[in-house]
C-alpha positions, 0 to 999 in steps of 0.5 A: 626850856619853854613850856606855857603850862596852867599851873596852881600858884599859892601866894601868901600876901602877894608872894608866890610860896608853891606851884604844883605843876603835873600833880607836883609841889614846889616850894618857892624859896625865893621870888625875884624879879617882879613885873607886870605888863599889860595885852590888850585889855589885860593886867598880867603880872610876871614872876621869876622864882626859885625853888631848891634847884630849880628857875621858873618863869610865872605868869598870871592873868589878872582878867581870868586868874589863870597862872602859866609856867612860862619858862623852867630852868634846871640845874642852877649854880 
């Protein structure tokens, strides 16, 4: 499901460890694909991460350091 909402992400050694969305903390247990792209003059970093029961795609805007939850899927198999 596409979300596109601002979130808070806690990092340790450049790796996301938790994400807070709508007042609820989600512990990140695995970081999958990570890539970046440039749009105009802004560099974005994209992280595909999982929690114990969710898949999420997070985007970091390096110009203003704002994190966005782009996508979320539940019931991982």
